[in-house]
LONUKOL-47984 format. One record per residue: x, y, z of N, C-alpha, C in turn; residue number from 0; residue in three letters. Coordinates in steps of 0.2 Angstrom, whole numbers. Layout:
N
{{X,Y,Z},{X,Y,Z},{X,Y,Z},NUM,ALA} ...
END
This chain:
370
{{4,-7,-1},{0,1,-3},{5,7,0},0,MET} {{10,7,5},{16,16,4},{16,15,-3},1,ASP} {{19,8,-6},{21,9,-11},{19,12,-18},2,VAL} {{10,10,-16},{5,11,-23},{7,22,-21},3,VAL} {{5,23,-15},{3,31,-14},{9,33,-16},4,ILE} {{15,31,-14},{21,35,-15},{20,36,-23},5,GLU} {{18,28,-25},{20,28,-33},{14,34,-38},6,GLU} {{4,35,-34},{3,40,-34},{6,48,-32},7,LEU} {{9,46,-27},{14,57,-26},{18,56,-30},8,ASP} {{22,52,-37},{24,54,-38},{24,55,-46},9,LEU} {{19,53,-46},{13,52,-52},{13,60,-53},10,LEU} {{9,61,-44},{6,68,-47},{12,75,-51},11,ASP} {{19,73,-44},{20,79,-45},{27,76,-51},12,ILE} {{28,73,-53},{29,74,-63},{22,75,-66},13,ARG} {{15,76,-67},{12,76,-67},{10,86,-69},14,SER} {{10,90,-63},{10,96,-61},{18,98,-64},15,LEU} {{24,96,-63},{30,99,-66},{28,97,-72},16,GLY} {{25,93,-77},{26,93,-85},{22,100,-87},17,ILE} {{17,99,-84},{11,104,-83},{17,114,-82},18,LEU} {{19,112,-78},{21,117,-76},{28,120,-84},19,ALA} {{31,117,-86},{37,116,-89},{35,118,-97},20,ALA} {{30,113,-97},{28,114,-104},{23,121,-106},21,SER} {{21,125,-100},{19,130,-99},{24,137,-102},22,VAL} {{31,137,-96},{35,141,-98},{38,140,-104},23,VAL} {{39,133,-106},{43,131,-113},{40,133,-117},24,ILE} {{34,135,-119},{29,137,-124},{29,145,-124},25,ALA} {{32,149,-117},{28,154,-115},{34,157,-118},26,ALA} {{40,154,-117},{46,156,-120},{48,156,-129},27,PHE} {{45,150,-129},{46,151,-139},{42,157,-141},28,ILE} {{34,157,-136},{30,160,-139},{35,171,-140},29,SER} {{37,169,-136},{40,177,-134},{43,179,-139},30,TYR} {{50,174,-141},{55,176,-145},{53,175,-148},31,ARG} {{49,169,-153},{47,172,-161},{42,177,-160},32,PHE} {{40,178,-157},{35,185,-159},{40,191,-160},33,ILE} {{45,191,-155},{51,198,-157},{55,197,-162},34,ASP} {{54,191,-164},{59,189,-170},{54,191,-176},35,LEU} {{47,190,-177},{41,195,-180},{43,203,-179},36,ILE} {{44,204,-173},{43,213,-175},{49,216,-177},37,LEU} {{56,211,-177},{59,212,-181},{62,212,-186},38,ARG} {{58,209,-190},{61,207,-196},{53,209,-202},39,ALA} {{51,212,-195},{42,216,-200},{46,223,-204},40,ASP} {{46,222,-209},{51,229,-213},{44,228,-217},41,ARG} {{42,224,-223},{36,226,-229},{32,229,-224},42,ARG} {{28,227,-222},{21,229,-218},{16,225,-222},43,GLN} {{17,221,-222},{14,217,-227},{10,212,-220},44,ARG} {{11,209,-217},{8,209,-210},{4,212,-207},45,GLY} {{1,217,-209},{-1,224,-204},{-8,224,-206},46,HIS} {{-9,225,-198},{-16,226,-198},{-21,231,-203},47,ASP} {{-29,229,-202},{-32,231,-209},{-38,237,-204},48,ARG} {{-41,240,-207},{-44,245,-204},{-50,239,-204},49,GLU} {{-56,239,-197},{-63,235,-195},{-68,238,-193},50,GLU} {{-73,238,-197},{-78,244,-188},{-79,242,-181},51,GLU} {{-77,236,-182},{-78,235,-174},{-71,237,-169},52,ARG} {{-65,236,-177},{-58,237,-172},{-57,245,-170},53,LYS} {{-54,250,-167},{-51,254,-165},{-49,259,-168},54,LEU} {{-48,263,-172},{-44,266,-178},{-38,268,-174},55,PRO} {{-32,265,-175},{-25,265,-174},{-19,265,-177},56,LYS} {{-13,265,-177},{-9,265,-181},{-8,259,-183},57,THR} {{-6,253,-189},{-8,246,-193},{-2,245,-189},58,PRO} {{-1,239,-186},{0,233,-181},{1,228,-184},59,ARG} {{7,224,-185},{8,213,-185},{4,214,-182},60,PRO} {{-2,210,-187},{-6,206,-187},{-8,196,-184},61,ARG} {{1,194,-184},{5,190,-185},{5,187,-177},62,LEU} {{3,189,-170},{3,187,-167},{0,180,-164},63,GLY} {{-4,176,-166},{-9,169,-167},{-2,165,-170},64,GLY} {{4,169,-175},{10,164,-178},{11,157,-173},65,VAL} {{16,166,-169},{18,165,-161},{15,158,-156},66,GLY} {{9,160,-155},{6,157,-150},{8,149,-153},67,ILE} {{3,150,-161},{2,141,-164},{10,137,-162},68,PHE} {{16,142,-164},{24,137,-165},{24,137,-158},69,VAL} {{20,141,-154},{26,139,-145},{21,133,-145},70,SER} {{15,130,-149},{9,127,-143},{13,118,-150},71,PHE} {{13,121,-158},{15,113,-160},{23,112,-158},72,PHE} {{29,117,-157},{33,113,-153},{33,112,-146},73,VAL} {{29,111,-139},{28,111,-136},{25,103,-137},74,THR} {{20,103,-140},{16,97,-141},{23,89,-144},75,ILE} {{24,93,-148},{30,88,-152},{37,86,-147},76,TYR} {{36,93,-141},{42,90,-136},{39,85,-131},77,LEU} {{36,86,-132},{31,80,-123},{31,75,-127},78,LEU} {{28,74,-132},{28,69,-138},{34,64,-137},79,VAL} {{39,67,-137},{46,66,-142},{50,64,-134},80,PHE} {{49,65,-127},{50,63,-123},{46,59,-121},81,THR} {{40,58,-121},{35,51,-121},{36,46,-124},82,ILE} {{40,49,-129},{42,40,-131},{50,39,-131},83,PHE} {{55,43,-128},{58,43,-125},{58,37,-117},84,LEU} {{55,42,-114},{53,36,-107},{50,28,-106},85,ALA} {{49,30,-115},{46,22,-113},{39,20,-108},86,GLY} {{39,14,-106},{36,11,-102},{36,15,-94},87,ASN} {{35,22,-93},{36,23,-88},{30,26,-87},88,SER} {{28,30,-79},{26,31,-77},{23,37,-77},89,LEU} {{27,43,-82},{24,48,-87},{18,43,-95},90,LEU} {{22,37,-95},{18,34,-101},{11,34,-98},91,GLU} {{12,30,-95},{4,28,-90},{2,33,-90},92,ARG} {{4,40,-87},{-4,47,-83},{-2,50,-92},93,GLU} {{-1,50,-97},{-1,52,-105},{-8,47,-109},94,PHE} {{-15,46,-107},{-17,42,-110},{-20,43,-117},95,ASP} {{-17,49,-118},{-21,48,-124},{-19,45,-129},96,ILE} {{-23,41,-134},{-22,38,-139},{-17,42,-146},97,GLN} {{-9,39,-149},{-6,42,-153},{-9,46,-160},98,PRO} {{-14,42,-162},{-19,41,-169},{-24,48,-166},99,ALA} {{-26,48,-161},{-31,53,-160},{-27,61,-160},100,VAL} {{-21,59,-156},{-18,66,-153},{-15,67,-162},101,LEU} {{-13,64,-167},{-13,65,-174},{-19,69,-177},102,PHE} {{-24,67,-176},{-30,70,-181},{-30,76,-177},103,LEU} {{-31,76,-171},{-32,83,-166},{-29,87,-168},104,TYR} {{-22,87,-168},{-18,94,-172},{-16,94,-176},105,VAL} {{-19,88,-181},{-20,90,-189},{-28,93,-190},106,GLY} {{-32,92,-186},{-39,99,-189},{-36,103,-184},107,ALA} {{-35,105,-180},{-34,113,-177},{-29,115,-180},108,ILE} {{-23,113,-185},{-20,116,-189},{-22,117,-195},109,PHE} {{-30,115,-200},{-31,118,-203},{-35,127,-203},110,PHE} {{-38,125,-194},{-37,130,-190},{-34,138,-192},111,VAL} {{-28,135,-192},{-25,140,-191},{-22,143,-198},112,PHE} {{-22,140,-200},{-19,141,-207},{-26,146,-213},113,ILE} {{-32,143,-210},{-37,148,-211},{-37,154,-210},114,LEU} {{-33,155,-201},{-32,159,-201},{-28,165,-203},115,GLY} {{-24,164,-203},{-16,164,-209},{-20,168,-216},116,VAL} {{-21,161,-218},{-25,165,-225},{-29,173,-224},117,LEU} {{-33,173,-219},{-39,176,-218},{-36,182,-216},118,ASP} {{-32,184,-212},{-25,187,-211},{-23,192,-217},119,ASP} {{-20,189,-224},{-17,190,-227},{-22,192,-232},120,PHE} {{-26,188,-235},{-30,190,-241},{-41,193,-236},121,PHE} {{-41,192,-232},{-49,193,-232},{-52,191,-234},122,ASN} {{-53,183,-233},{-58,177,-235},{-67,180,-230},123,LEU} {{-68,177,-236},{-77,179,-237},{-78,173,-229},124,LYS} {{-82,177,-228},{-87,173,-223},{-89,168,-222},125,PRO} {{-92,165,-228},{-95,157,-231},{-87,151,-230},126,LEU} {{-84,153,-234},{-80,148,-234},{-74,147,-230},127,PRO} {{-75,151,-226},{-73,152,-217},{-73,147,-214},128,LYS} {{-82,150,-215},{-88,145,-211},{-88,138,-215},129,LEU} {{-88,134,-219},{-87,129,-222},{-81,126,-218},130,LEU} {{-74,129,-221},{-69,125,-217},{-70,124,-209},131,VAL} {{-71,130,-207},{-74,127,-197},{-80,123,-194},132,GLU} {{-83,120,-200},{-89,116,-198},{-84,110,-201},133,THR} {{-83,110,-206},{-77,104,-209},{-74,100,-200},134,VAL} {{-70,106,-198},{-65,103,-194},{-69,102,-190},135,VAL} {{-74,103,-188},{-79,101,-179},{-80,97,-184},136,ALA} {{-81,93,-186},{-86,87,-191},{-80,81,-190},137,VAL} {{-74,84,-190},{-69,79,-190},{-68,78,-181},138,VAL} {{-69,84,-177},{-66,81,-172},{-70,79,-169},139,LEU} {{-78,79,-169},{-85,75,-167},{-81,70,-167},140,TYR} {{-79,66,-174},{-79,59,-174},{-72,56,-172},141,PHE} {{-68,59,-169},{-63,59,-164},{-62,59,-156},142,ILE} {{-70,60,-158},{-72,60,-149},{-71,66,-145},143,GLY} {{-74,74,-149},{-73,79,-145},{-83,81,-147},144,PHE} {{-86,76,-143},{-92,76,-144},{-98,80,-137},145,ARG} {{-105,83,-139},{-109,84,-134},{-115,80,-136},146,ILE} {{-114,78,-132},{-119,68,-130},{-127,70,-125},147,GLU} {{-126,75,-122},{-135,74,-120},{-132,84,-116},148,TYR} {{-139,87,-115},{-140,91,-110},{-142,90,-106},149,ILE} {{-138,94,-98},{-144,93,-94},{-149,100,-91},150,SER} {{-154,98,-90},{-159,103,-87},{-158,107,-81},151,ILE} {{-158,112,-80},{-151,115,-74},{-161,114,-67},152,PRO} {{-156,113,-60},{-159,113,-54},{-161,104,-54},153,PHE} {{-157,102,-58},{-159,95,-54},{-166,92,-58},154,GLY} {{-166,93,-63},{-173,88,-67},{-172,85,-70},155,VAL} {{-164,85,-73},{-165,80,-77},{-160,82,-83},156,GLY} {{-159,76,-89},{-153,77,-95},{-158,75,-100},157,PHE} {{-158,79,-107},{-157,77,-114},{-153,72,-117},158,LEU} {{-156,66,-119},{-147,61,-123},{-151,65,-130},159,VAL} {{-145,67,-135},{-146,73,-140},{-145,66,-144},160,LEU} {{-143,59,-146},{-145,55,-149},{-142,57,-157},161,GLY} {{-147,60,-161},{-144,60,-167},{-141,70,-169},162,LEU} {{-145,72,-164},{-142,80,-164},{-134,80,-159},163,PHE} {{-133,77,-158},{-126,75,-156},{-121,79,-160},164,SER} {{-121,79,-165},{-117,83,-172},{-119,87,-174},165,LEU} {{-125,91,-174},{-126,98,-177},{-125,103,-168},166,PRO} {{-126,98,-164},{-126,104,-157},{-118,105,-156},167,MET} {{-112,100,-157},{-105,99,-157},{-104,104,-162},168,THR} {{-103,103,-168},{-104,107,-174},{-104,115,-173},169,VAL} {{-108,117,-170},{-112,124,-167},{-110,127,-162},170,LEU} {{-105,121,-157},{-104,125,-150},{-95,126,-154},171,TRP} {{-93,123,-157},{-86,123,-158},{-86,129,-163},172,ILE} {{-89,129,-169},{-90,135,-172},{-91,141,-169},173,VAL} {{-99,138,-164},{-98,146,-162},{-93,151,-157},174,GLY} {{-90,144,-150},{-84,147,-151},{-78,150,-154},175,VAL} {{-79,146,-159},{-71,151,-162},{-73,156,-165},176,ILE} {{-79,156,-168},{-81,164,-170},{-83,171,-162},177,ASN} {{-83,166,-158},{-82,171,-153},{-77,176,-151},178,ALA} {{-71,169,-149},{-66,174,-146},{-63,177,-152},179,ILE} {{-66,175,-161},{-64,181,-165},{-66,187,-164},180,ASN} {{-73,187,-163},{-76,193,-162},{-76,198,-157},181,LEU} {{-73,193,-151},{-72,200,-145},{-64,201,-144},182,ILE} {{-62,200,-150},{-53,202,-152},{-52,210,-156},183,ASP} {{-56,214,-149},{-57,220,-153},{-50,226,-150},184,GLY} {{-51,226,-144},{-45,228,-140},{-39,223,-139},185,LEU} {{-34,231,-136},{-28,227,-134},{-27,225,-128},186,ASP} {{-26,216,-129},{-25,214,-124},{-32,209,-121},187,GLY} {{-36,210,-125},{-45,208,-122},{-45,200,-126},188,LEU} {{-43,199,-130},{-43,192,-134},{-39,187,-130},189,ALA} {{-32,189,-128},{-25,188,-127},{-29,183,-120},190,GLY} {{-30,192,-114},{-31,190,-107},{-37,183,-107},191,GLY} {{-43,184,-110},{-49,180,-110},{-47,172,-111},192,ILE} {{-42,171,-115},{-42,166,-119},{-35,162,-111},193,VAL} {{-29,167,-108},{-29,167,-104},{-29,165,-96},194,ALA} {{-39,165,-97},{-40,165,-92},{-43,158,-91},195,ILE} {{-44,159,-95},{-51,154,-98},{-47,144,-98},196,THR} {{-39,146,-101},{-36,142,-100},{-35,140,-96},197,SER} {{-32,145,-90},{-31,141,-83},{-37,139,-79},198,THR} {{-43,141,-80},{-49,140,-77},{-50,132,-78},199,THR} {{-49,130,-87},{-51,122,-88},{-43,118,-86},200,MET} {{-36,121,-85},{-33,117,-85},{-35,116,-77},201,ILE} {{-38,122,-70},{-38,119,-66},{-45,113,-64},202,VAL} {{-50,115,-67},{-55,110,-67},{-51,104,-68},203,ILE} {{-49,104,-75},{-46,97,-78},{-42,94,-71},204,LEU} {{-36,96,-68},{-36,94,-62},{-38,93,-58},205,LEU} {{-42,94,-57},{-48,91,-51},{-49,87,-52},206,ILE} {{-51,85,-58},{-56,79,-59},{-50,73,-61},207,GLN} {{-44,74,-61},{-35,69,-61},{-37,69,-68},208,GLY} {{-38,73,-75},{-37,72,-83},{-33,77,-84},209,GLN} {{-26,72,-81},{-21,78,-84},{-20,75,-89},210,PHE} {{-22,73,-96},{-22,69,-100},{-24,77,-106},211,SER} {{-28,79,-105},{-33,83,-105},{-30,90,-104},212,HIS} {{-28,92,-98},{-26,96,-94},{-19,100,-100},213,ALA} {{-14,93,-102},{-7,96,-104},{-10,100,-112},214,ILE} {{-15,97,-114},{-15,100,-120},{-19,108,-122},215,LEU} {{-18,111,-116},{-20,118,-116},{-14,119,-111},216,LEU} {{-8,117,-107},{-4,121,-106},{1,126,-111},217,ALA} {{1,122,-117},{5,125,-124},{0,131,-125},218,PRO} {{-4,132,-126},{-10,136,-130},{-11,143,-119},219,LEU} {{-9,141,-116},{-8,145,-110},{0,149,-111},220,LEU} {{1,147,-112},{10,145,-112},{11,150,-118},221,GLY} {{8,149,-125},{10,154,-130},{6,160,-129},222,GLY} {{1,162,-123},{-4,167,-125},{-1,168,-122},223,THR} {{4,170,-113},{7,172,-109},{12,175,-111},224,LEU} {{17,174,-119},{23,173,-121},{18,179,-125},225,GLY} {{14,178,-130},{12,184,-133},{9,191,-129},226,PHE} {{6,191,-122},{2,196,-119},{7,203,-118},227,LEU} {{14,201,-115},{19,206,-115},{16,212,-124},228,PRO} {{18,211,-129},{18,212,-134},{11,213,-138},229,PHE} {{8,213,-133},{-1,214,-136},{-6,219,-130},230,ASN} {{-3,221,-125},{-4,226,-120},{-6,232,-124},231,LEU} {{-10,236,-119},{-9,242,-120},{-5,248,-120},232,TYR} {{0,250,-123},{-4,250,-130},{3,245,-135},233,PRO} {{-2,240,-139},{0,235,-142},{6,236,-148},234,SER} {{10,231,-150},{15,229,-152},{14,229,-160},235,ARG} {{7,223,-158},{7,217,-165},{-1,215,-160},236,ILE} {{-4,211,-163},{-11,207,-163},{-12,203,-164},237,ILE} {{-17,199,-160},{-17,193,-163},{-19,189,-167},238,MET} {{-23,193,-171},{-24,191,-178},{-29,185,-180},239,GLY} {{-31,183,-182},{-37,177,-186},{-33,170,-186},240,ASP} {{-26,172,-189},{-23,165,-185},{-24,163,-178},241,SER} {{-23,168,-173},{-22,168,-164},{-29,165,-162},242,GLY} {{-35,169,-164},{-41,170,-162},{-47,164,-163},243,SER} {{-43,160,-171},{-46,156,-174},{-46,150,-169},244,LEU} {{-36,148,-168},{-34,143,-164},{-34,141,-159},245,PHE} {{-36,149,-157},{-36,144,-148},{-46,146,-148},246,ALA} {{-46,147,-153},{-55,147,-152},{-57,138,-153},247,GLY} {{-53,137,-158},{-54,130,-160},{-51,125,-154},248,VAL} {{-46,127,-151},{-43,124,-145},{-46,122,-139},249,VAL} {{-50,129,-138},{-51,130,-132},{-60,126,-130},250,LEU} {{-65,126,-139},{-70,125,-138},{-72,117,-139},251,SER} {{-66,113,-142},{-64,105,-141},{-62,103,-134},252,SER} {{-55,105,-131},{-57,103,-125},{-59,104,-119},253,ILE} {{-64,108,-121},{-71,111,-113},{-74,104,-115},254,MET} {{-76,99,-122},{-81,96,-123},{-77,88,-117},255,LEU} {{-70,90,-117},{-69,83,-114},{-68,84,-107},256,LEU} {{-72,91,-104},{-71,91,-94},{-77,85,-92},257,ILE} {{-72,83,-87},{-80,77,-87},{-87,78,-84},258,PRO} {{-92,76,-86},{-96,80,-84},{-100,75,-79},259,GLN} {{-107,78,-76},{-109,77,-72},{-118,76,-72},260,LYS} {{-121,73,-77},{-125,72,-79},{-134,75,-75},261,ALA} {{-131,70,-71},{-137,68,-64},{-138,74,-60},262,ALA} {{-130,80,-61},{-131,85,-57},{-132,92,-61},263,PHE} {{-134,90,-69},{-137,97,-73},{-131,101,-75},264,GLY} {{-125,100,-75},{-121,105,-78},{-116,101,-85},265,ILE} {{-118,99,-91},{-117,99,-95},{-112,103,-98},266,THR} {{-116,109,-100},{-113,112,-105},{-111,121,-100},267,LEU} {{-115,118,-94},{-118,125,-88},{-110,128,-88},268,LEU} {{-107,123,-85},{-98,126,-83},{-93,128,-90},269,VAL} {{-93,127,-98},{-90,128,-101},{-94,135,-104},270,PRO} {{-100,134,-104},{-103,141,-103},{-103,147,-101},271,PHE} {{-101,147,-89},{-101,152,-88},{-93,154,-90},272,ALA} {{-86,147,-89},{-83,151,-94},{-80,155,-100},273,ILE} {{-86,155,-102},{-86,157,-110},{-91,162,-109},274,LEU} {{-93,165,-102},{-100,168,-104},{-100,174,-108},275,ALA} {{-92,177,-105},{-91,185,-110},{-93,184,-117},276,LEU} {{-88,182,-121},{-88,181,-126},{-93,177,-132},277,PRO} {{-98,173,-127},{-104,169,-128},{-107,174,-130},278,ILE} {{-107,180,-124},{-114,184,-125},{-113,189,-129},279,LEU} {{-105,190,-131},{-104,198,-135},{-106,195,-142},280,ASP} {{-105,188,-143},{-108,184,-150},{-115,184,-152},281,THR} {{-118,182,-147},{-124,182,-147},{-127,187,-149},282,THR} {{-127,194,-146},{-130,200,-146},{-127,201,-152},283,LEU} {{-123,201,-153},{-119,205,-160},{-125,203,-166},284,ALA} {{-126,193,-168},{-127,189,-172},{-134,192,-171},285,PHE} {{-137,193,-164},{-147,197,-165},{-147,202,-169},286,SER} {{-142,206,-165},{-143,215,-167},{-144,215,-176},287,ARG} {{-138,211,-179},{-139,211,-186},{-141,206,-191},288,ARG} {{-146,201,-186},{-152,198,-191},{-160,203,-190},289,LEU} {{-160,204,-184},{-166,210,-184},{-165,214,-187},290,LEU} {{-159,216,-188},{-157,227,-195},{-160,224,-202},291,ARG} {{-159,217,-200},{-159,215,-208},{-152,213,-213},292,ARG} {{-146,213,-208},{-140,213,-211},{-138,204,-211},293,GLN} {{-131,206,-214},{-131,198,-213},{-126,198,-204},294,SER} {{-127,189,-202},{-125,191,-197},{-117,193,-195},295,PRO} {{-111,192,-201},{-106,191,-200},{-104,201,-202},296,PHE} {{-108,205,-201},{-108,210,-206},{-103,214,-200},297,ARG} {{-98,216,-200},{-95,220,-193},{-98,224,-191},298,ALA} {{-98,227,-185},{-101,235,-184},{-95,236,-175},299,ASP} {{-99,241,-174},{-95,244,-168},{-101,247,-162},300,ALA} {{-103,239,-160},{-108,240,-154},{-107,233,-152},301,ASP} {{-99,232,-151},{-99,227,-147},{-100,228,-137},302,HIS} {{-99,222,-133},{-99,227,-125},{-94,229,-123},303,ILE} {{-88,229,-129},{-82,233,-127},{-81,238,-128},304,HIS} {{-86,240,-136},{-88,248,-140},{-96,248,-135},305,HIS} {{-99,246,-131},{-102,250,-126},{-97,255,-120},306,ARG} {{-94,250,-119},{-89,251,-112},{-84,255,-115},307,PHE} {{-84,259,-119},{-80,265,-121},{-84,269,-123},308,LEU} {{-91,271,-125},{-95,273,-123},{-98,278,-119},309,GLN} {{-100,273,-113},{-100,274,-108},{-93,281,-104},310,LYS} {{-89,280,-106},{-84,285,-103},{-77,282,-102},311,GLY} {{-78,274,-100},{-69,272,-99},{-64,271,-106},312,HIS} {{-59,273,-103},{-54,272,-111},{-50,266,-109},313,ASP} {{-47,265,-118},{-47,255,-118},{-43,252,-113},314,GLU} {{-37,256,-111},{-34,251,-104},{-42,250,-100},315,ALA} {{-45,253,-96},{-49,252,-93},{-56,248,-94},316,LYS} {{-57,247,-100},{-61,245,-102},{-59,237,-104},317,THR} {{-55,235,-103},{-51,228,-106},{-48,225,-98},318,VAL} {{-48,230,-93},{-50,228,-86},{-56,225,-81},319,LYS} {{-60,229,-86},{-65,229,-80},{-68,220,-85},320,ILE} {{-65,221,-92},{-69,215,-94},{-65,208,-93},321,LEU} {{-60,208,-91},{-54,205,-90},{-57,201,-82},322,LEU} {{-57,207,-78},{-61,206,-70},{-70,201,-70},323,LEU} {{-71,204,-77},{-80,202,-78},{-79,190,-80},324,LEU} {{-71,193,-83},{-69,186,-87},{-69,180,-81},325,SER} {{-64,185,-78},{-61,180,-70},{-67,178,-67},326,LEU} {{-72,183,-67},{-76,183,-59},{-81,175,-64},327,PHE} {{-84,175,-70},{-85,170,-73},{-84,161,-73},328,PHE} {{-76,164,-74},{-72,158,-71},{-73,156,-65},329,SER} {{-74,159,-59},{-74,157,-51},{-81,154,-53},330,LEU} {{-86,157,-54},{-91,154,-55},{-93,146,-57},331,LEU} {{-88,145,-65},{-88,138,-67},{-84,134,-62},332,ALA} {{-77,137,-58},{-74,130,-56},{-79,129,-49},333,VAL} {{-86,134,-46},{-89,134,-41},{-94,127,-43},334,LEU} {{-95,129,-50},{-101,125,-53},{-99,120,-54},335,PHE} {{-91,116,-54},{-91,112,-56},{-89,107,-49},336,HIS} {{-89,112,-44},{-84,107,-38},{-91,108,-30},337,THR} {{-95,111,-33},{-102,111,-28},{-106,108,-27},338,SER} {{-112,107,-23},{-116,102,-24},{-123,105,-28},339,SER} {{-127,101,-27},{-135,105,-34},{-137,110,-30},340,GLN} {{-139,109,-23},{-143,117,-21},{-136,122,-20},341,LYS} {{-131,120,-20},{-126,126,-22},{-127,128,-30},342,VAL} {{-125,123,-33},{-128,128,-41},{-135,130,-42},343,ARG} {{-136,131,-40},{-142,131,-41},{-145,139,-40},344,SER} {{-141,139,-34},{-139,147,-31},{-133,149,-37},345,PHE} {{-129,147,-38},{-124,149,-43},{-125,153,-49},346,LEU} {{-131,148,-52},{-135,149,-56},{-138,155,-59},347,LEU} {{-139,157,-54},{-143,162,-51},{-142,169,-52},348,LEU} {{-134,168,-49},{-129,173,-48},{-128,176,-56},349,VAL} {{-126,169,-61},{-124,172,-66},{-130,174,-70},350,LEU} {{-138,171,-69},{-141,177,-73},{-141,183,-74},351,PHE} {{-142,182,-64},{-143,189,-64},{-137,195,-66},352,ILE} {{-130,191,-65},{-124,198,-67},{-125,197,-74},353,ALA} {{-127,194,-77},{-127,195,-83},{-135,201,-88},354,ILE} {{-138,198,-82},{-143,202,-84},{-141,211,-82},355,LEU} {{-139,211,-76},{-134,218,-75},{-129,220,-78},356,GLY} {{-125,214,-83},{-122,218,-87},{-126,222,-94},357,LEU} {{-130,217,-96},{-133,222,-102},{-138,224,-99},358,LEU} {{-139,227,-93},{-144,232,-91},{-140,238,-91},359,ARG} {{-134,239,-87},{-129,245,-88},{-126,245,-96},360,TYR} {{-124,243,-98},{-123,244,-105},{-128,246,-110},361,LEU} {{-134,247,-108},{-142,251,-111},{-143,242,-117},362,GLU} {{-142,237,-116},{-144,232,-123},{-151,232,-118},363,TYR} {{-152,231,-110},{-160,234,-110},{-161,237,-107},364,ILE} {{-167,240,-111},{-169,245,-108},{-175,245,-102},365,ARG} {{-175,250,-98},{-179,252,-95},{-187,257,-92},366,VAL} {{-193,257,-96},{-194,262,-98},{-195,264,-90},367,LYS} {{-196,271,-92},{-198,276,-82},{-206,280,-86},368,LYS} {{-209,277,-81},{-216,278,-81},{-216,285,-76},369,THR} 
END
């Protein structure tokens, strides 16, 4: 028994060590790579383009996502190579993702990254982008990243999706990809939200003992942390679609691997709480455009961060407020995952009131005075 306990303790120590090392390595690679991009940026071919949803600024390189992706890919490769060298060690038994699944997963998210790079340079039309994102989501579904049931809150029960599992999964993955993309409008905002979201998911996965899935998020967290020093206000480089689309597909897919407790009614509640801010922003954007009989993909200047700016907050303060809100929603998600059913019902009410309060403050909801 003592030997088993010692082995488990060793597993925990190694797991946390590998996780921390992955974050540090990815952060270092991302920081150095982005620094090289800025040094080599002479012709300015990769500079940002003007969009209605973005504030007018001096054009900056939009290749920050390349640094995030390179750090992710290299760190994952180093991890797999280390496991190969370790052979039948504790590390290999701890990392239980099948090589074929990992290969297909990295291949699928690579296509989303390439899509983002092409969009950064050639400003692709929305429908081709949506088609590629949908195909990637279908691939991810068939290798195991899927929604199979939806829980009904307050302990009522859950609904098995059956044939609707595929479209729900595709809707979730494509929706989150575009949510991260749309909220990338201020310096440090999208990067900060990705960092907070990644950290929250890693904590939840470690609580559940899902090291294999947590380790897939470590390079994304590290890569984003290496990118943020260049992206904080006033930024020298932006994430670009290559970064936002890539981060979106990683977050949306790994979220589907968070252990679920159907009986407790939290199937999608935890992921929704973590990403409440970008999901809310995207829902509002698509809804108002459809109500105005416009294309849901048409850019505008009425996002949540624009409303804060209209309230008189400057850009730096707006980003701080939104990141604090993201952190608040993430803390709620952790509590959702670890609390009893009664506490979850209360937390759900808190989440609902917080969202209503935010919408009221930003005047998306207006109360007529009599």
